[in-house]
C-alpha positions as CSV (number, residue, x, y, z in Angstrom):
1,Y,109.0,97.3,88.3
2,K,109.7,95.7,91.6
3,K,112.4,98.0,92.3
4,W,109.9,101.2,90.9
5,I,107.4,99.6,93.3
6,R,109.8,99.7,96.2
7,T,109.8,103.6,95.9
8,K,106.1,103.8,96.8
9,P,105.2,103.8,100.6
10,C,103.8,100.9,102.0
11,L,99.9,100.5,101.4
12,K,99.0,99.7,105.2
13,C,100.9,102.0,107.1
14,W,102.4,104.5,105.1
15,S,105.9,103.8,105.9
16,I,108.5,104.4,102.9
17,T,111.5,102.6,105.1
18,G,112.4,99.2,103.8
19,V,109.5,98.7,101.7
20,V,109.4,95.3,99.7
21,A,107.7,94.6,96.6
22,H,105.0,92.1,97.6
23,H,103.6,89.6,95.3
24,E,99.6,89.4,95.8
25,N,97.5,86.7,94.1
26,K,94.5,87.1,92.5
27,K,91.5,86.1,94.8
28,G,91.1,82.5,94.7
29,H,94.2,81.9,92.9
30,G,97.4,81.0,93.5
31,S,98.8,79.9,97.1
32,M,102.2,80.8,99.2
33,G,104.9,79.6,97.2
34,S,103.3,80.3,93.7
35,K,104.4,83.3,92.7
36,C,102.6,85.5,90.2
37,S,103.5,88.0,88.0
38,D,105.6,90.8,89.1
39,L,103.4,93.3,87.6
40,R,100.9,92.1,90.7
41,C,103.5,93.4,93.2
42,L,102.2,95.9,96.0
43,P,104.6,97.8,98.3
44,L,104.5,96.7,101.9
45,C,107.1,97.7,104.7
46,S,109.1,95.0,105.8
47,G,108.4,95.6,109.2
48,N,104.8,94.9,110.7
49,C,103.1,94.8,107.2
50,H,104.9,92.3,105.1
51,S,106.4,89.2,106.7
52,S,106.1,87.0,109.9
53,F,104.6,89.3,112.1
54,Q,101.2,88.8,113.6
55,G,98.7,90.6,111.5
56,S,101.2,90.9,108.6
57,R,100.1,89.7,104.9
58,H,101.7,86.4,105.3
59,E,100.0,85.3,108.5
60,T,96.5,86.5,108.0
61,S,93.9,86.4,105.1
62,R,93.5,88.3,101.9
63,E,90.6,90.0,103.5
64,E,91.5,90.1,106.6
65,F,94.7,92.1,106.1
66,W,93.3,94.5,103.2
67,G,90.1,95.3,105.0
68,D,88.6,97.7,102.8
69,I,91.4,98.2,100.3
70,D,90.4,97.8,96.7
71,V,93.8,95.9,95.8
72,E,92.8,95.1,92.3
73,A,92.4,98.9,91.5
74,I,95.4,99.7,92.7
75,I,97.7,97.3,91.0
76,L,95.6,98.5,87.7
77,E,96.6,101.9,88.6
78,Y,99.9,101.0,89.4
79,N,100.2,99.3,86.0
80,R,99.0,102.3,84.1
81,E,101.1,104.5,85.9
82,W,103.9,102.0,85.1
83,E,103.0,101.8,81.3
84,E,103.4,105.7,81.3
85,L,106.8,105.9,82.9
86,Q,107.9,103.5,80.0
87,K,106.9,105.9,77.2
88,T,108.9,108.7,78.5
């Protein structure tokens, strides 16, 4: 699943280079260092969006980083798409 997620463009900047599978905990659950299921991974580029740059996901709050992006809906859609791919 994570390998497949890394084929998707970054959800923030749409880069297709250096995409990583970012584990996104549910709102109010978990913390840095406690990894959730791989089925909650989202594609983020390893450049400005994922790691240690100011404004990156690991440096800002969930709400500030994602803004109006409906993370839970995207996770569900990726899960559905993955399940369909597994049927073929």
